C-alpha positions as CSV (number, residue, x, y, z in Angstrom):
1,M,-22.6,20.6,34.6
2,I,-21.6,18.9,31.4
3,R,-19.0,21.0,29.5
4,A,-17.9,18.4,26.9
5,I,-19.4,15.4,25.3
6,V,-17.3,12.6,23.8
7,T,-19.1,10.3,21.4
8,D,-18.4,6.9,20.0
9,I,-19.3,6.3,16.3
10,E,-20.1,2.7,15.5
11,G,-23.6,1.9,16.8
12,T,-23.9,5.4,18.4
13,T,-23.8,8.1,15.8
14,S,-23.8,5.7,12.9
15,D,-25.3,2.3,12.0
16,I,-23.0,-0.5,12.7
17,R,-24.1,-2.1,9.4
18,F,-22.5,0.9,7.5
19,V,-19.2,-0.1,9.0
20,H,-19.5,-3.8,8.5
21,D,-21.4,-3.9,5.2
22,V,-19.9,-0.9,3.4
23,L,-16.5,0.2,4.9
24,F,-15.0,-3.1,5.9
25,P,-15.7,-4.8,2.5
26,Y,-14.5,-1.8,0.6
27,A,-11.2,-1.8,2.5
28,R,-10.7,-5.5,2.0
29,E,-11.4,-5.4,-1.7
30,H,-8.9,-2.6,-2.3
31,L,-6.3,-3.5,0.3
32,A,-3.8,-5.5,-1.9
33,A,-3.9,-3.0,-4.8
34,F,-3.5,-0.1,-2.4
35,I,-0.5,-1.5,-0.7
36,R,1.2,-2.5,-4.0
37,A,0.7,1.0,-5.3
38,Q,1.4,3.1,-2.2
39,H,3.8,1.0,0.0
40,S,6.6,3.5,-0.5
41,D,4.5,6.4,0.7
42,P,5.9,7.4,4.1
43,E,2.5,7.3,5.8
44,V,1.7,3.9,4.3
45,S,5.1,2.6,5.1
46,A,4.9,3.6,8.7
47,A,1.5,1.8,9.1
48,L,2.9,-1.3,7.4
49,D,5.9,-1.3,9.7
50,A,3.5,-1.0,12.7
51,V,1.6,-4.1,11.5
52,R,4.9,-6.0,11.0
53,A,5.9,-5.1,14.5
54,E,2.5,-6.1,15.9
55,A,2.7,-9.5,14.1
56,G,6.3,-10.1,15.2
57,Q,7.4,-10.3,11.5
58,P,9.6,-7.3,11.0
59,D,10.9,-8.7,7.6
60,A,7.5,-9.5,6.1
61,D,7.4,-8.5,2.4
62,I,4.4,-6.8,0.8
63,E,2.5,-10.0,0.0
64,A,3.1,-11.3,3.6
65,V,2.0,-8.2,5.3
66,T,-1.1,-8.1,3.1
67,Q,-2.0,-11.6,4.4
68,I,-1.3,-10.5,8.0
69,L,-3.7,-7.6,7.5
70,L,-6.4,-9.8,6.0
71,G,-6.0,-12.0,9.1
72,F,-6.4,-9.0,11.3
73,M,-9.6,-8.1,9.5
74,D,-10.9,-11.6,10.0
75,E,-10.2,-11.2,13.7
76,D,-11.7,-7.7,13.8
77,R,-8.5,-6.8,15.6
78,K,-8.2,-3.3,17.0
79,S,-4.8,-2.8,15.3
80,T,-3.6,0.8,15.0
81,G,-1.7,0.0,11.8
82,L,-4.7,-1.7,10.2
83,K,-7.0,1.1,11.2
84,A,-4.6,3.7,9.7
85,L,-4.5,1.8,6.4
86,Q,-8.3,1.3,6.3
87,G,-8.7,5.0,6.8
88,M,-6.4,5.7,3.8
89,I,-8.3,3.3,1.6
90,W,-11.7,4.7,2.7
91,R,-10.5,8.2,1.9
92,D,-10.5,7.2,-1.8
93,G,-14.0,5.8,-1.5
94,Y,-15.4,9.0,0.2
95,V,-13.7,11.3,-2.3
96,N,-14.8,9.4,-5.4
97,G,-18.4,9.2,-4.1
98,S,-18.6,5.4,-3.6
99,F,-20.3,6.1,-0.3
100,T,-21.1,8.8,2.3
101,G,-20.7,8.5,6.1
102,H,-23.9,7.3,7.7
103,L,-25.5,9.3,10.5
104,Y,-28.7,8.5,12.4
105,P,-31.2,11.3,11.7
106,D,-31.3,12.3,15.4
107,V,-27.5,12.9,15.6
108,L,-26.9,16.2,13.8
109,P,-29.7,18.2,15.4
110,A,-28.5,17.2,18.9
111,L,-24.9,18.0,18.0
112,R,-25.8,21.4,16.8
113,C,-28.0,22.1,19.8
114,W,-25.2,21.1,22.2
115,R,-22.7,23.3,20.4
116,E,-25.1,26.3,20.6
117,Q,-25.2,25.7,24.3
118,G,-21.4,26.0,24.5
119,V,-20.7,22.3,25.0
120,Q,-17.5,21.1,23.4
121,L,-17.8,17.9,21.2
122,Y,-15.2,15.2,20.8
123,V,-15.1,11.8,19.1
124,Y,-13.5,8.6,20.5
125,S,-13.6,5.6,18.2
126,S,-11.4,2.6,17.6
127,G,-11.3,3.7,14.0
128,S,-8.3,6.0,13.2
129,V,-8.7,9.8,13.6
130,A,-8.3,10.1,9.8
131,A,-11.2,7.7,9.3
132,Q,-13.3,9.6,11.8
133,K,-12.8,12.9,10.0
134,L,-13.6,11.3,6.7
135,L,-16.9,9.9,8.0
136,F,-18.0,13.2,9.4
137,G,-16.4,15.2,6.6
138,Y,-18.3,13.2,3.9
139,S,-21.4,12.4,5.9
140,D,-25.0,12.0,4.7
141,E,-25.5,15.5,6.0
142,G,-22.3,16.9,4.4
143,D,-19.2,18.2,6.2
144,I,-19.9,18.5,9.9
145,T,-16.3,18.3,11.1
146,G,-16.6,21.9,12.2
147,L,-18.8,20.9,15.1
148,F,-16.0,18.9,16.8
149,S,-13.2,20.2,19.0
150,G,-11.0,17.1,18.7
151,Y,-10.8,13.4,17.9
152,F,-9.3,10.4,19.8
153,D,-8.5,6.8,18.6
154,T,-6.7,3.8,20.1
155,R,-3.4,5.7,20.2
156,V,-4.8,7.3,23.4
157,G,-5.6,3.8,24.7
158,A,-8.1,0.9,24.4
159,K,-11.8,1.9,24.7
160,R,-12.3,-0.5,27.6
161,D,-9.3,0.8,29.6
162,V,-9.9,3.2,32.4
163,A,-6.6,5.0,31.7
164,S,-7.8,6.0,28.3
165,Y,-10.6,8.1,29.7
166,R,-8.2,9.7,32.2
167,A,-5.9,10.6,29.3
168,I,-8.7,12.1,27.3
169,A,-9.9,14.1,30.3
170,E,-6.4,15.5,30.7
171,K,-6.2,16.4,27.0
172,T,-9.6,18.3,27.1
173,G,-8.4,20.2,30.2
174,L,-11.7,19.4,31.9
175,P,-12.4,17.5,35.1
176,A,-14.0,14.1,34.7
177,E,-17.3,15.1,36.3
178,Q,-17.8,17.7,33.5
179,L,-17.4,15.1,30.8
180,L,-20.1,12.8,29.2
181,F,-19.4,9.7,27.2
182,L,-21.9,8.4,24.7
183,S,-21.5,4.8,23.5
184,D,-23.6,1.7,22.7
185,I,-21.0,-0.6,24.5
186,R,-21.5,-1.2,28.2
187,Q,-17.9,-2.2,28.9
188,E,-16.6,1.1,27.4
189,L,-19.1,3.1,29.5
190,D,-18.0,1.1,32.6
191,A,-14.4,2.2,32.0
192,A,-15.4,5.8,31.6
193,A,-17.6,5.7,34.7
194,E,-14.7,4.3,36.7
195,A,-12.6,7.2,35.5
196,G,-15.3,9.5,37.0
197,W,-17.1,10.4,33.8
198,N,-20.9,10.8,33.3
199,T,-22.2,8.1,30.8
200,V,-25.2,7.5,28.6
201,Q,-25.8,4.3,26.6
202,L,-27.2,4.6,23.1
203,I,-29.5,1.6,22.5
204,R,-30.5,1.4,18.9
205,G,-32.1,-2.1,19.5
206,P,-33.2,-4.1,22.5
207,A,-32.3,-2.8,25.9
208,D,-29.1,-4.0,27.6
209,S,-30.4,-5.7,30.7
210,E,-26.9,-6.1,32.2
211,S,-26.0,-2.4,32.0
212,R,-26.1,0.0,34.9
213,H,-25.9,3.1,32.6
214,H,-28.8,5.3,31.7
215,Q,-30.1,4.1,28.3
216,V,-31.7,6.2,25.5
217,N,-32.8,5.3,22.0
218,T,-31.8,8.5,20.3
219,F,-29.6,11.5,20.8
220,S,-32.7,13.6,21.5
221,G,-33.1,11.5,24.7
222,V,-29.8,12.7,26.1
223,V,-30.4,15.2,28.8
224,L,-27.5,17.3,30.0
225,A,-27.5,17.9,33.8
């Protein structure tokens, strides 16, 4: 029996093009000005120090750390410090109405149905927890954060690391066999399955012929055992 569902965002609940064509360019465009204006803020300062440490440049000044971050963006690096800063920049964009968080139309009805059945819902994404809450708080369908019991990002571990799913299971207080992970990425699902989880692969395009996971095209195709 599935008692909790953990869902990915990019390519699963939301179009990957929203992230790559809207969110990433917005963060890149506003990065330098944001850092210049906010670098003394404790939250921003902590994220910048994390980036310096990751780059092995603890003494990098504001201009240098900005260039490091732009390089991380070019690499699409799953940097916790970068993700935190992107989330702070996106906050401004959501609040001022520059964009809303994209949801596939099949997502919200399924989430509501599962919650009505007593299933707990969680999010696990490489984007920061703050960024996750913004996307769902300012979504195309309004604020739906009330549907979720918790959020996880790379601070719990990498998404292709088996240990990450063991850690999430421990935090939910549920055994792995009662957890279901939804993602579009086969390797993430492989790691979850190795940790004993149930898995379903969301395929918004052509089927993944190399995947061993059950594949569906929409959230409405997810059947809870």
